[in-house]
C-alpha positions in Angstrom: 24.5 -15.3 5.2 25.7 -12.7 7.7 26.4 -9.0 7.4 29.0 -7.2 9.5 27.7 -4.2 11.5 31.1 -2.6 12.0 30.7 0.7 10.0 34.4 0.6 9.2 34.3 -2.9 7.7 35.2 -2.9 4.0 33.8 -6.3 3.2 30.8 -6.8 5.4 29.2 -9.8 3.6 30.0 -13.1 5.4 28.8 -16.6 5.5 27.1 -17.9 8.7 30.1 -17.6 11.0 30.6 -16.1 14.4 33.2 -13.4 13.5 33.6 -11.2 10.5 36.2 -12.7 8.1 37.3 -9.2 7.1 37.5 -7.1 10.2 37.0 -9.7 13.0 34.0 -8.0 14.6 31.4 -10.2 16.3 28.4 -10.9 13.9 25.7 -11.7 16.5 24.0 -9.0 18.5 23.3 -10.2 22.0 24.2 -13.7 20.9 20.8 -13.7 19.1 20.3 -11.3 16.2 22.2 -11.9 13.0 22.1 -9.2 10.3 21.6 -10.5 6.7 21.8 -7.4 4.6 21.5 -3.6 4.7 18.1 -2.3 3.6 18.3 1.4 4.4 20.4 4.4 5.5 19.5 7.8 6.9 21.0 10.7 8.7 20.9 8.9 12.1 22.1 5.4 11.1 21.6 2.3 9.1 18.9 -0.4 8.9 19.4 -4.1 8.4 17.3 -7.1 7.7 18.1 -9.7 10.3 17.0 -13.0 11.7 16.3 -13.9 15.4 18.2 -17.1 15.9 16.8 -17.7 19.4 13.4 -18.7 18.1 12.7 -22.0 16.4 11.4 -20.6 13.1 14.2 -17.9 13.0 11.8 -15.1 12.1 12.9 -12.0 10.2 13.4 -8.8 12.2 14.9 -5.3 11.6 18.0 -3.9 13.3 18.5 -0.1 13.5 22.0 0.9 14.2 22.6 4.4 15.6 25.6 6.0 13.7 24.6 9.6 13.0 26.5 11.6 10.3 26.3 14.8 12.5 29.1 17.1 13.5 29.2 18.9 16.9 28.3 17.8 20.5 24.9 19.5 20.5 23.8 17.9 17.3 25.0 14.5 18.4 23.2 14.8 21.7 19.9 15.8 19.9 20.3 12.8 17.5 20.9 10.5 20.5 17.8 11.8 22.2 15.7 11.2 19.1 17.0 7.6 18.7 16.2 6.9 22.4 12.8 8.5 22.0 12.0 6.2 19.1 12.7 3.2 21.4 10.5 4.6 24.1 7.6 5.3 21.7 7.8 1.9 19.9 7.7 0.2 23.3 4.4 2.1 24.1 2.8 2.3 20.6 4.1 -1.0 19.2 1.2 -2.8 20.8 -1.0 -1.5 18.0 -1.3 -4.1 15.2 -0.3 -1.6 12.5 2.8 -0.3 14.3 6.0 -2.4 14.3 6.6 -3.9 17.7 9.9 -3.1 19.6 11.7 -6.4 20.3 14.9 -5.1 21.9 16.9 -1.9 22.7 20.5 -2.1 23.8 24.1 -0.9 23.5 26.9 -3.2 22.1 30.5 -2.3 21.2 29.8 1.4 21.9 26.8 1.6 19.5 23.1 1.8 20.2 20.7 -0.6 18.5 16.9 -1.1 18.1 15.5 -4.4 17.1 11.9 -4.3 15.9 9.3 -6.4 14.0 9.9 -6.8 10.3 7.0 -5.7 8.1 7.5 -7.5 4.7 6.1 -5.5 1.9 6.6 -2.2 0.0 6.4 1.3 1.3 4.0 3.5 -0.6 6.8 5.4 -2.3 8.0 2.2 -3.8 4.5 1.2 -4.7 4.0 4.5 -6.5 7.3 4.1 -8.4 6.4 0.6 -9.5 2.7 0.7 -10.0 2.0 4.3 -10.9 -0.4 6.8 -9.5 -3.0 5.6 -7.0 -6.7 5.2 -8.0 -9.5 6.9 -6.0 -10.3 3.5 -4.4 -6.7 3.1 -3.2 -6.6 6.6 -1.7 -9.8 5.8 0.2 -8.3 2.5 1.3 -5.2 4.4 2.5 -7.3 6.8 4.6 -9.6 4.2 6.0 -6.7 2.0 6.9 -4.4 4.6 8.4 -6.6 7.2 10.1 -7.5 4.8 13.0 -3.7 4.4 13.6 -3.3 8.2 13.8 -6.2 8.5 16.2 -4.5 5.9 18.4 -1.2 7.7 18.5 -2.9 11.0 19.0 -4.9 9.6 21.9 -1.5 8.6 23.4 -0.5 12.2 23.1 2.0 11.6 20.3 2.5 13.6 17.1 4.3 11.6 14.5 5.7 14.6 12.5 7.1 12.6 9.6 4.2 11.1 7.7 5.1 10.5 4.1 4.9 7.6 1.5 8.3 6.2 2.6 7.0 5.8 6.2 3.8 3.9 5.3 4.3 0.2 4.4 1.8 -2.1 2.8 2.4 -5.6 4.1 2.1 -8.4 1.6 -1.4 -9.2 2.9 -2.5 -5.6 2.3 -2.4 -4.2 5.9 -0.9 -0.8 6.2 1.8 0.0 8.8 3.0 3.3 10.1 6.8 3.3 10.7 9.7 5.6 11.8 8.8 7.1 15.2 12.1 8.9 15.6 10.6 12.3 15.0 7.6 12.3 17.3 6.6 15.0 19.8 5.0 14.3 23.1 2.0 16.4 24.2 1.4 16.9 27.9 -1.9 18.8 28.6 -1.8 21.7 26.2 1.9 21.9 25.9 4.0 20.3 23.3 7.4 19.1 24.5 10.3 20.1 22.3 8.5 23.0 20.5 11.0 24.8 18.4 12.7 21.9 16.7 11.9 21.2 13.0 12.0 17.6 12.0 10.4 15.8 9.0 10.2 16.2 5.2 9.4 19.8 4.3 7.4 18.7 1.3 4.7 17.2 3.5 4.7 19.4 6.6 2.4 22.4 7.2 3.7 25.8 7.9 3.1 25.6 11.7 5.4 22.5 11.8 8.1 24.4 9.9 8.0 27.0 12.7 8.4 24.2 15.2 4.8 24.2 16.5 3.4 20.9 15.2 0.0 19.9 16.4 -2.2 16.8 15.8 -3.7 18.4 12.7 -0.1 18.6 11.3 -0.2 14.8 10.9 -3.6 15.0 9.2 -2.2 17.6 6.8 0.8 15.4 6.1 -1.4 12.4 5.3 -3.5 14.7 3.0 -0.4 15.8 1.1 0.8 12.2 1.0 -2.6 11.3 -0.6 -2.2 14.1 -3.2 1.3 12.9 -4.1 0.0 9.3 -4.5 -3.1 10.1 -6.5 -1.2 12.4 -9.0 2.3 10.8 -9.0 3.7 14.4 -8.8 6.1 15.8 -6.2 4.1 17.8 -3.6 6.3 20.8 -4.2 4.7 21.0 -7.7 1.1 20.6 -6.5 0.9 24.0 -4.8 0.7 27.2 -6.9 2.5 29.9 -4.9 1.3 32.6 -7.2 -2.4 31.7 -6.7 -1.7 30.4 -3.2 -3.8 27.3 -3.7 -3.4 23.6 -4.4 -3.7 22.6 -8.1 -3.5 18.8 -7.7 -6.6 18.2 -9.9 -4.6 19.6 -12.8 -2.2 16.6 -12.6 -4.8 13.8 -12.3 -4.4 10.9 -14.7 -8.2 10.7 -14.7 -10.8 13.2 -13.6 -11.9 12.5 -10.0 -15.3 10.9 -9.9 -15.8 10.8 -6.1 -16.4 14.4 -5.3 -16.7 13.6 -1.6 -13.2 12.2 -1.5 -11.9 15.3 -3.3 -13.6 17.6 -0.8 -12.1 15.6 2.1 -8.6 15.9 0.7 -9.0 19.6 0.1 -9.9 20.1 3.8 -7.1 17.9 5.0 -4.5 20.2 3.3 -6.0 23.5 4.3 -3.2 25.9 5.3 -5.2 27.4 8.2 -5.2 24.9 11.1 -8.7 25.9 12.2 -10.1 25.1 8.7 -8.7 21.5 8.8 -10.2 18.5 10.3 -9.4 18.4 14.0 -9.2 14.7 14.4 -8.8 11.5 12.4 -12.3 10.4 13.5 -13.8 13.5 11.9 -12.3 12.5 8.6 -13.6 8.9 8.8 -17.1 10.3 9.5 -16.8 12.6 6.4 -15.9 9.5 4.4 -19.1 7.8 5.7 -17.1 5.2 7.5 -19.0 3.7 10.4 -16.2 3.8 13.0 -16.5 3.5 16.8 -13.1 4.1 18.4 -12.2 1.7 21.2 -8.4 2.0 21.8 -7.5 0.4 18.5 -9.0 -1.9 16.0 -8.4 -3.1 12.5 -11.1 -1.8 10.1 -12.3 -4.4 7.6 -14.2 -2.6 4.8 -17.6 -3.7 3.6 -17.5 -6.0 0.6 -19.0 -3.1 -1.5 -16.1 -0.9 -0.6 -13.6 -3.6 -1.7 -15.3 -3.8 -5.1 -14.4 -7.5 -5.4 -16.5 -9.3 -7.9 -18.4 -12.4 -6.6 -17.0 -15.8 -7.7 -19.2 -17.0 -10.6 -20.0 -20.2 -8.6 -21.1 -18.3 -5.5 -24.8 -18.7 -4.7 -26.7 -15.6 -3.6 -27.9 -16.5 -0.1 -28.0 -15.2 3.4 -24.3 -15.2 3.8 -23.8 -12.5 1.2 -25.9 -10.2 3.3 -23.7 -10.7 6.4 -20.7 -8.5 7.1 -18.1 -8.5 9.9 -18.6 -6.1 12.7 -16.4 -5.1 15.7 -18.0 -5.9 19.1 -15.8 -4.6 21.8 -12.4 -6.2 21.2 -14.0 -9.2 19.4 -15.8 -9.7 16.0 -19.2 -11.0 15.0 -21.5 -10.6 12.0 -24.4 -8.3 11.3 -27.1 -8.4 8.6 -27.9 -5.6 6.2 -30.2 -3.9 8.8 -27.3 -3.7 11.2 -28.6 -6.3 13.6 -26.1 -8.6 15.2 -26.9 -12.1 14.2 -24.0 -14.1 15.7 -23.9 -15.6 19.2 -20.2 -16.6 19.1 -17.6 -13.8 19.2 -14.4 -14.3 17.2 -10.8 -13.0 17.5 -11.1 -12.0 13.8 -13.6 -12.4 11.0 -13.5 -12.0 7.3 -16.3 -11.5 4.7 -18.2 -14.5 3.4 -16.9 -16.0 0.2 -18.3 -19.1 -1.6 -20.8 -19.6 1.3 -18.3 -19.6 4.2 -16.2 -17.1 6.2 -12.8 -17.4 7.7 -12.7 -16.7 11.4 -10.3 -17.0 14.3 -11.7 -18.5 17.5 -9.7 -19.0 20.7 -6.4 -18.5 18.9 -7.0 -20.9 16.0 -8.5 -20.2 12.5 -11.3 -22.1 10.7 -14.5 -21.5 8.7 -18.2 -21.0 9.5 -21.3 -21.1 7.4 -24.1 -18.5 7.6 -25.7 -20.4 10.5 -22.5 -19.9 12.6 -21.7 -23.6 12.4 -18.1 -24.5 12.0 -17.8 -26.4 8.7 -14.0 -26.5 9.1 -12.9 -26.6 12.8 -10.4 -24.0 14.1 -7.0 -25.7 13.6 -4.9 -23.3 11.5 -2.6 -20.4 12.5 -4.1 -18.3 9.7 -6.8 -18.6 7.1 -7.9 -16.7 4.0 -11.1 -16.7 2.0 -12.1 -19.4 -0.5 -11.3 -18.7 -4.1 -11.9 -21.2 -6.9 -12.9 -23.8 -4.4 -9.6 -23.6 -2.5 -8.5 -21.5 0.6 -5.0 -20.5 1.6 -4.1 -21.5 5.2 -1.0 -21.2 7.3 0.4 -23.9 9.7 3.5 -22.6 11.5 5.3 -20.7 8.8 4.2 -22.9 5.9 1.2 -22.1 3.6 -1.1 -24.7 2.2 -4.4 -24.8 0.2 -7.4 -26.7 1.6 -10.6 -27.9 -0.1 -14.1 -27.2 1.2 -14.0 -30.0 3.7 -10.7 -28.8 5.2 -8.4 -31.3 3.7 -4.9 -30.0 2.6 -4.7 -30.7 -1.1 -1.8 -28.5 -2.1 1.4 -27.8 -0.1 3.4 -25.4 -2.3 7.2 -25.4 -1.7 7.5 -21.7 -2.0 8.2 -18.8 0.4 4.8 -17.2 -0.2 1.7 -17.8 -2.2 -1.4 -15.7 -3.2 -5.0 -16.8 -3.4 -6.3 -18.5 -6.6 -7.9 -16.4 -9.3 -9.2 -17.9 -12.5 -7.6 -21.2 -11.6 -4.0 -19.9 -11.1 -2.2 -18.6 -8.0 0.9 -16.5 -7.7 3.9 -18.2 -6.0 7.0 -16.4 -4.8 10.6 -17.4 -4.0 12.4 -14.9 -1.7 16.2 -15.3 -1.2 16.5 -12.0 0.8 18.2 -10.3 -2.1 15.3 -10.4 -4.6 11.9 -12.1 -5.2 10.8 -14.1 -8.2 7.2 -14.8 -9.2 5.5 -17.6 -11.1 2.1 -19.4 -11.1 0.7 -22.8 -10.1 -2.7 -24.4 -11.0 -5.3 -25.9 -8.7 -3.4 -29.2 -8.8 -0.3 -27.5 -7.4 1.6 -27.9 -10.7 3.9 -25.1 -11.7 2.5 -24.0 -15.0 4.2 -20.6 -15.5 7.9 -20.7 -14.4 9.2 -18.6 -11.6 10.9 -15.9 -13.6 9.3 -12.5 -13.0 10.3 -9.7 -10.6 6.6 -9.1 -9.8 3.2 -10.5 -10.8 -0.5 -9.8 -10.2 -3.3 -12.3 -10.1 -5.1 -13.2 -13.3 -8.3 -11.3 -14.3 -10.2 -11.8 -17.5 -7.5 -14.2 -18.8 -4.4 -12.0 -18.4 -2.0 -11.0 -15.6 0.3 -8.0 -15.3 3.9 -8.9 -14.7 7.1 -6.9 -13.9 10.6 -7.4 -15.3 13.0 -5.0 -13.6 11.0 -1.8 -13.3 8.9 -2.3 -16.5 5.5 -3.9 -16.7 4.0 -6.2 -19.3 1.1 -8.7 -19.7 1.0 -12.5 -20.0 -1.8 -14.9 -20.8 -2.6 -18.1 -18.9 0.1 -20.1 -20.9 2.8 -17.7 -19.7 3.0 -16.2 -23.2 3.9 -12.5 -23.1 1.2 -10.6 -25.0 2.5 -7.2 -24.1 6.3 -7.0 -23.6 7.6 -5.3 -20.5 8.1 -1.7 -21.6 5.6 0.4 -19.5 6.0 2.0 -16.1 2.4 1.0 -15.1 -0.5 -1.0 -16.6 -4.1 -0.8 -15.4 -6.4 -3.8 -15.3 -8.2 -4.5 -18.6 -11.7 -3.0 -19.0 -13.7 -3.8 -22.0 -10.5 -5.5 -23.5 -8.6 -2.2 -23.2 -5.9 -1.3 -20.6 -4.2 2.1 -19.9 -0.4 2.1 -19.9 2.1 4.8 -18.8 5.6 5.7 -19.7 7.7 8.4 -17.9 8.5 11.6 -19.8 11.3 13.8 -18.7 11.6 17.3 -20.1 13.1 20.5 -18.7 13.8 18.8 -15.3 10.1 17.9 -15.0 8.7 14.4 -14.7 5.3 13.3 -16.1 3.6 10.0 -16.8 2.2 9.9 -20.3 -0.8 7.6 -20.8 -1.5 5.3 -23.8 -3.7 2.3 -24.6 -3.2 -1.4 -25.4 -5.7 -4.1 -26.3 -6.1 -7.6 -24.9 -3.7 -8.9 -27.5 -1.0 -6.6 -26.3 -1.1 -4.4 -29.4 -0.5 -0.7 -28.7 -3.6 1.2 -29.9 -2.3 4.6 -28.8 1.3 5.4 -27.9 1.7 6.9 -24.4 1.4 10.7 -25.0 -1.7 11.9 -23.1 -2.2 13.5 -19.6 -5.7 12.0 -19.3 -7.7 9.4 -21.2 -11.4 8.9 -20.3 -13.3 5.6 -20.1 -14.7 4.4 -23.4 -18.4 5.2 -24.1 -19.1 2.4 -26.5 -16.5 2.6 -29.2 -15.1 6.0 -28.5 -13.4 8.1 -25.7 -11.6 11.4 -25.4 -8.1 12.2 -24.2 -6.2 15.4 -23.2 -2.6 16.2 -23.9 -0.3 19.2 -24.0 1.4 20.2 -27.4 4.2 22.7 -27.5 3.2 26.0 -29.1 -0.5 24.9 -29.1 -1.3 24.3 -25.5 -3.8 21.7 -24.4 -5.6 19.6 -27.0 -8.2 16.9 -26.9 -8.3 13.9 -29.2 -11.1 11.5 -30.1 -10.0 7.8 -29.9 -11.6 4.9 -31.7 -11.2 1.6 -29.8 -10.2 -0.1 -33.1 -8.6 2.7 -35.2 -6.8 4.8 -32.5 -6.7 8.6 -32.7 -9.2 9.9 -35.3 -9.2 13.6 -34.6 -7.4 16.3 -32.4 -8.7 19.8 -31.5 -7.2 22.6 -29.4 -8.8 23.4 -26.0 -9.2 27.1 -25.4 -8.5 28.5 -21.9 -7.8 25.0 -20.5 -7.5 26.1 -16.9 -11.1 27.4 -17.0 -12.3 24.5 -19.1 -13.6 21.5 -17.3 -14.2 18.6 -19.8 -16.6 15.9 -18.5 -17.7 13.4 -21.1 -21.4 12.4 -20.5 -21.9 10.9 -23.9 -19.9 10.3 -27.1 -21.8 9.3 -30.1 -21.1 8.9 -33.8 -23.2 11.2 -36.0 -22.1 10.1 -39.5 -19.1 7.9 -39.0 -16.9 11.0 -39.3 -18.0 13.7 -36.8 -18.1 13.3 -33.0 -20.3 15.3 -30.7 -19.9 15.8 -27.0 -23.0 16.6 -24.9 
C-alpha cells in the first residue's frame, strides 16, 4: 500500500505504484521512502507511517511533513524555524537509545520533510485511555525510565518544553521513548535562546514557562504533572485547587497511595516555586533510592525486586538469583548482593537471571550464560529474551523464534510479533498496519486461542485480560470469555478478585467508577466507587460520592457484595486507612 503526500489529494490511498492514481503526484520520497498511512496531524504538519525501500528488510519509519496551518509571514517563519530546529536536535540527541534517530531531512516538491526511526508501541495517553490509571509501580517505572533521558538532553543544554503523555511512547518491549523535539530551547551558558516564546501544552507547563522563561526544572515539573495525570486519570487542570492554591491529586486516586516516598517526590516535582523543586533529574533518582551513576547515557535495568516479577515455580534458588546486572562504563556485568563485581567478561547488554541463565549480548550477538559466566548457548542471535516456561524468545533478522534450554529452535511462529510464554501460553500478534489482532499459542507452537482480539495480556493465575474495541474482558485458557468485554479497565486478579472500571460522565466531568468481579467473571459489585481497598480476609471497604449525602463508605463482603453503607463526615479532613477489618458477630464490622 502507498499513501499520497500531496495535501490537496482527495484520494490519497494507493497500491504499490510509482505515481498517485488520483492526483499524479510522485509517491516515493527521495526514491526511497514510501508512506503507508497517516498516523497523526498537528499545527505544523502531518505524520505518516512509512517503509524504507532501500534496505533489504524494508523497515518501518516515520515521515513528518511540514505543512503548517498558520496565517501570516512571521508565524510561518517561526513554524519553519521550529521544524528545522527539530531536525537539528534529533540529529544531535537521536544517538540516545530512548530518542528516535533522525534518518533524513530534505525538501521535495516545495515541502520540508523529516524521516526518523519508528517506535512501535503506544504513547502514554493511549495507554491511560486503554488501560486506566497507572499504579504506583508504573509511575516509578516511568520516572526511573525517563529521568536519565532528561538528564541527557539537559546535559546537552536542551530544554524539551513539551513533556506530556502524548510525547512519551512505550515501545512494545517496554522501553520508554521521548519524542517531539520541535519545541525545544537551547541554553548557552546562562542564557536561554528564544526566551519570550511560549510553546507546549499549558496543562503541563509551569508558570515560568507560560511567561516564556523555561528552565531545566520546567521539564521536571512537566514530568511531575504528567505523572499526576497518569496516576489519577484526571485532567491536570482539575488536579490543582486555585482557591486553596495547592495540588489535590490525592483526592482523585483510585487507591490510597502506599509508597509515601513516591508521593513526596511527586509533590516536590510540581512545586510552583522553581527553587523548591528538584534542580536536576539525578536528584530525583537519588530521592527514589535509585543507584544511578551518570555517564553520558545508559539504559537503566531495574533490580528484580523493583520489577516485582514472581519467580517461575521451576526455578531453583541458587547463586544466579543473587546476581544482578550492573553498568560498568559503557558495558554490562553482574554483581552479587554485596555489590561486588563477579564477572570477568563485559557484555554489550545483560538481563536478569531467569531459570538459571541470563540473556546477554557479546560482541554484537546475543546468547545465554550461567552463574559461572559460561556460555550455555553461544552468542548467535540478534536479540534474546529471558527464559519462561522452559522457552526463550529470540530474534534472527526480523523473525522471532523460541528456543529450548540447549539453544535449539523449537517454535517458529508465523506472526508479526510474539510475547514470552506465561503459564504455557504466549500472545501472538498479526499487524496489517491498520490494526493489530491478538491470539495465543501453546509451547508446541499450536494456535490454541484464535487471533481475534484487539489486545491481550499474558496469562496469570489461569486467566488473561483481553480487549475488544475499547472495552476489556477476561478469558480462560480455553479462550472462553468469563467476563464479557464491558469495562474500561481491569486489574490483575488478586485472591480471585479483580477491580474493574467504567467511565462516568456527569455535568461535563469525567470519572472512572470502580467495581469488582470474581474469577468466574461474575460482577460482585457494579462499578460505582471512587476507591476500593484490598481485601482483609473476607472484607474490604470502599468510598463513593452520593448526591445530597456526600462521601460514604461501604463494607464489601467478598461473597455477598455490599453489606452496609455509612456517611463519612468532613471527608476532606478524614483520612481512611484500613489496618484491620474483622467480623464481630457476623453483622457488625469494626475498623481499627
